[in-house]
Legacy VTK file of the C-alpha trace (Angstrom):
# vtk DataFile Version 3.0
C-alpha trace
ASCII
DATASET POLYDATA
POINTS 261 float
-70.164 -4.389 -96.803
-69.555 -6.958 -99.536
-70.595 -10.483 -98.461
-68.035 -13.295 -98.287
-68.337 -17.067 -97.821
-65.685 -18.997 -95.878
-65.616 -22.394 -97.577
-63.487 -24.120 -94.935
-63.277 -23.457 -91.211
-62.942 -25.579 -88.084
-65.168 -24.007 -85.447
-66.258 -27.061 -83.483
-65.755 -27.989 -79.833
-62.397 -29.585 -80.576
-60.958 -26.097 -81.124
-63.469 -23.885 -79.327
-64.426 -25.511 -76.029
-66.237 -22.316 -74.989
-68.453 -22.419 -78.055
-68.563 -20.811 -81.471
-71.165 -18.097 -80.915
-68.715 -15.217 -80.405
-66.688 -16.335 -83.445
-69.841 -16.365 -85.548
-70.895 -12.889 -84.389
-67.475 -11.461 -85.274
-67.731 -13.131 -88.673
-71.092 -11.499 -89.295
-69.676 -8.102 -88.340
-66.853 -8.602 -90.884
-69.291 -9.345 -93.709
-69.151 -13.141 -93.681
-72.577 -14.396 -94.761
-71.794 -18.102 -94.925
-69.397 -20.801 -93.770
-68.685 -24.465 -94.376
-67.928 -25.924 -90.938
-65.533 -28.855 -91.299
-66.113 -31.763 -88.937
-63.056 -34.011 -88.748
-61.212 -35.561 -85.808
-60.046 -38.811 -84.258
-63.685 -39.780 -83.726
-67.026 -38.497 -84.984
-67.472 -35.852 -82.275
-66.227 -33.033 -84.515
-68.542 -34.170 -87.296
-71.507 -34.161 -84.935
-70.483 -30.729 -83.661
-70.231 -29.275 -87.172
-73.661 -30.653 -87.996
-75.080 -29.188 -84.789
-73.771 -25.743 -85.748
-75.281 -26.084 -89.221
-78.619 -27.008 -87.690
-78.480 -24.073 -85.243
-77.498 -21.583 -87.964
-79.237 -22.908 -91.094
-79.088 -19.538 -92.853
-75.326 -19.171 -92.390
-73.583 -22.503 -91.791
-73.492 -25.830 -93.614
-71.296 -28.779 -92.643
-68.751 -31.083 -94.237
-67.922 -34.329 -92.455
-65.144 -36.839 -92.917
-61.905 -38.322 -91.648
-58.707 -36.310 -92.080
-55.602 -38.182 -93.316
-53.984 -37.524 -89.934
-56.627 -39.771 -88.346
-56.766 -42.391 -91.090
-55.206 -45.048 -88.815
-58.241 -44.753 -86.521
-60.788 -44.994 -89.345
-62.379 -48.316 -88.459
-65.699 -49.895 -89.438
-67.506 -48.279 -86.505
-66.392 -44.787 -87.508
-67.256 -45.431 -91.131
-70.732 -46.648 -90.209
-71.436 -43.445 -88.284
-69.866 -41.282 -90.969
-72.226 -42.747 -93.557
-75.231 -41.840 -91.420
-74.028 -38.312 -90.642
-72.994 -37.600 -94.227
-76.516 -38.294 -95.470
-78.008 -35.477 -93.354
-79.385 -32.479 -95.249
-77.164 -30.105 -93.253
-74.073 -31.785 -94.739
-73.061 -30.437 -98.144
-69.710 -32.184 -98.654
-67.524 -35.106 -97.606
-64.188 -34.278 -96.005
-61.780 -33.037 -95.503
-60.115 -36.196 -96.687
-56.994 -36.870 -98.691
-53.282 -37.434 -98.197
-50.648 -35.831 -95.976
-47.139 -37.113 -96.596
-45.558 -34.185 -94.737
-46.500 -35.205 -91.201
-47.495 -38.826 -91.884
-49.400 -39.091 -88.626
-51.030 -42.138 -90.242
-49.273 -44.651 -92.519
-49.562 -43.825 -96.197
-51.428 -47.006 -97.106
-54.089 -46.299 -94.486
-54.403 -42.706 -95.687
-54.993 -43.937 -99.217
-57.550 -46.501 -98.062
-59.489 -43.898 -96.070
-59.386 -41.501 -99.009
-60.766 -44.117 -101.391
-63.605 -45.017 -99.004
-64.663 -41.409 -98.638
-64.596 -40.767 -102.374
-66.893 -43.762 -102.810
-69.219 -42.387 -100.125
-69.296 -38.978 -101.799
-70.168 -40.571 -105.134
-72.920 -42.621 -103.526
-74.443 -39.554 -101.863
-73.713 -37.283 -104.842
-71.934 -34.738 -102.656
-68.656 -32.906 -103.423
-65.351 -33.859 -101.826
-63.114 -31.535 -99.793
-59.538 -32.605 -100.471
-56.508 -32.112 -98.227
-53.190 -32.764 -99.951
-49.700 -32.016 -98.680
-46.489 -33.354 -100.216
-48.633 -35.951 -101.971
-49.536 -34.336 -105.289
-49.019 -37.322 -107.591
-50.854 -39.840 -105.394
-53.705 -37.398 -104.739
-54.323 -36.849 -108.439
-53.971 -40.556 -109.238
-56.551 -41.562 -106.624
-58.993 -38.837 -107.641
-58.733 -40.038 -111.227
-58.838 -43.778 -110.595
-61.755 -43.558 -108.159
-63.945 -41.447 -110.433
-63.961 -38.403 -108.153
-64.803 -36.176 -111.122
-68.346 -37.576 -110.985
-69.014 -35.317 -108.003
-65.995 -33.002 -108.030
-65.254 -30.790 -105.087
-62.553 -28.524 -103.726
-58.787 -28.662 -103.336
-58.731 -26.875 -100.010
-55.940 -24.694 -98.608
-54.153 -24.841 -101.950
-50.400 -25.285 -101.566
-49.298 -26.706 -104.919
-48.661 -25.087 -108.320
-50.381 -24.298 -111.610
-49.595 -27.745 -113.028
-51.417 -29.450 -110.161
-54.300 -26.977 -110.341
-54.674 -27.641 -114.065
-55.182 -31.368 -113.471
-57.552 -30.750 -110.567
-59.667 -28.382 -112.652
-59.963 -31.033 -115.368
-61.433 -33.397 -112.756
-64.152 -30.960 -111.666
-62.350 -29.595 -108.590
-62.340 -25.924 -107.646
-59.263 -24.326 -106.081
-59.583 -22.748 -102.624
-57.048 -20.326 -101.197
-56.375 -19.735 -97.500
-54.213 -17.250 -95.623
-51.193 -19.001 -97.164
-51.657 -16.823 -100.234
-50.795 -13.726 -98.166
-47.405 -15.079 -97.042
-44.419 -13.425 -98.715
-42.681 -16.670 -99.678
-45.791 -18.336 -101.152
-44.904 -17.405 -104.743
-46.266 -20.551 -106.410
-49.558 -20.239 -104.543
-49.803 -16.564 -105.478
-49.116 -17.341 -109.135
-51.885 -19.932 -109.094
-54.320 -17.550 -107.378
-53.686 -15.008 -110.119
-54.204 -17.659 -112.823
-57.205 -19.792 -111.738
-60.306 -19.189 -113.879
-62.733 -16.784 -112.242
-65.518 -19.350 -112.084
-63.351 -21.911 -110.267
-61.773 -19.947 -107.398
-62.831 -20.145 -103.745
-61.541 -18.611 -100.510
-61.306 -19.954 -96.978
-59.666 -19.381 -93.619
-58.976 -22.973 -92.507
-59.596 -21.483 -89.061
-58.083 -21.782 -86.502
-54.960 -22.269 -88.641
-52.949 -20.073 -91.013
-54.089 -16.589 -90.065
-53.373 -14.244 -92.979
-51.015 -11.285 -93.026
-51.312 -8.879 -91.154
-52.697 -11.197 -88.448
-50.205 -14.008 -88.900
-49.476 -15.854 -85.654
-52.930 -15.307 -84.181
-55.602 -17.974 -83.902
-57.419 -17.650 -87.214
-61.184 -17.201 -87.449
-63.693 -16.613 -90.274
-63.678 -12.822 -89.772
-60.087 -12.823 -91.055
-61.248 -13.924 -94.525
-61.372 -10.286 -95.570
-57.566 -10.104 -95.647
-57.232 -13.165 -97.869
-59.840 -11.807 -100.268
-58.044 -8.458 -100.485
-54.707 -10.122 -101.282
-56.235 -12.259 -104.029
-57.887 -9.169 -105.509
-54.454 -7.507 -105.655
-52.903 -10.549 -107.317
-55.638 -10.690 -109.940
-55.783 -6.944 -110.532
-59.460 -6.639 -109.655
-61.467 -5.057 -106.858
-62.188 -6.631 -103.505
-65.881 -6.426 -104.381
-65.316 -8.473 -107.534
-63.442 -11.202 -105.654
-66.158 -11.327 -103.009
-68.837 -11.587 -105.691
-67.236 -14.343 -107.754
-66.010 -16.473 -104.858
-69.391 -16.326 -103.131
-71.154 -17.282 -106.361
-68.720 -20.169 -106.858
-69.275 -21.390 -103.286
-73.037 -21.350 -103.762
-72.726 -23.325 -106.975
-70.249 -25.884 -105.662
-72.012 -26.609 -102.377
-75.617 -25.850 -103.364
-75.831 -23.094 -100.750
-78.962 -21.009 -100.259
-77.309 -18.171 -98.334
LINES 1 262
261 0 1 2 3 4 5 6 7 8 9 10 11 12 13 14 15 16 17 18 19 20 21 22 23 24 25 26 27 28 29 30 31 32 33 34 35 36 37 38 39 40 41 42 43 44 45 46 47 48 49 50 51 52 53 54 55 56 57 58 59 60 61 62 63 64 65 66 67 68 69 70 71 72 73 74 75 76 77 78 79 80 81 82 83 84 85 86 87 88 89 90 91 92 93 94 95 96 97 98 99 100 101 102 103 104 105 106 107 108 109 110 111 112 113 114 115 116 117 118 119 120 121 122 123 124 125 126 127 128 129 130 131 132 133 134 135 136 137 138 139 140 141 142 143 144 145 146 147 148 149 150 151 152 153 154 155 156 157 158 159 160 161 162 163 164 165 166 167 168 169 170 171 172 173 174 175 176 177 178 179 180 181 182 183 184 185 186 187 188 189 190 191 192 193 194 195 196 197 198 199 200 201 202 203 204 205 206 207 208 209 210 211 212 213 214 215 216 217 218 219 220 221 222 223 224 225 226 227 228 229 230 231 232 233 234 235 236 237 238 239 240 241 242 243 244 245 246 247 248 249 250 251 252 253 254 255 256 257 258 259 260
């Protein structure tokens, strides 16, 4: 079984009140050897939970902590103070996900931008990569990454949903491109074109669990074990074997996040 690394999954208590152990065991059975557990929410509970998982499973899970653009309106000084402490822990390998979401706009755009800028500054201070969420906000996302010097630490454009033009600019700023189950959807032509085009040393894969389960499991609650289907689809798009995609994406994840597994 060829090992895979899920570079973005939400497996904390916010989504799994009964615990993550069964999810993790199914992931192992599917060949998943590593995960980045994303800790974001309307307080720091999800961040603490992601860190706890990373500490319980040090040979399989590392954490990323931050404030999602949906919760940017709640990102006050108290949250930021705790985030700075949590982010400095050795179990945390990245800051985020952070960024801009102009599709839902659950938080005002100006507050999203302010939260994004703060977290980029924190990532630069700690010398840790940034996990970027961007939806219907391509121009502002790229402008902020550029103006705030995000290329100093780089990171990942997670759950990629843009086009080759956007990916080109992100790559120039030291950001890898990560593909989720979206790439398996029939209508996702631009995403598929980008997945076929991205340089081999800059491509990552993820589930974004519990969201966006890939075909043929679309509609189910997604989990890291489903990563196999996304990897297979990307292999088809690139005209290579599943084993090759697993090898290069796992190597890229280890490089980007400094993983030991």
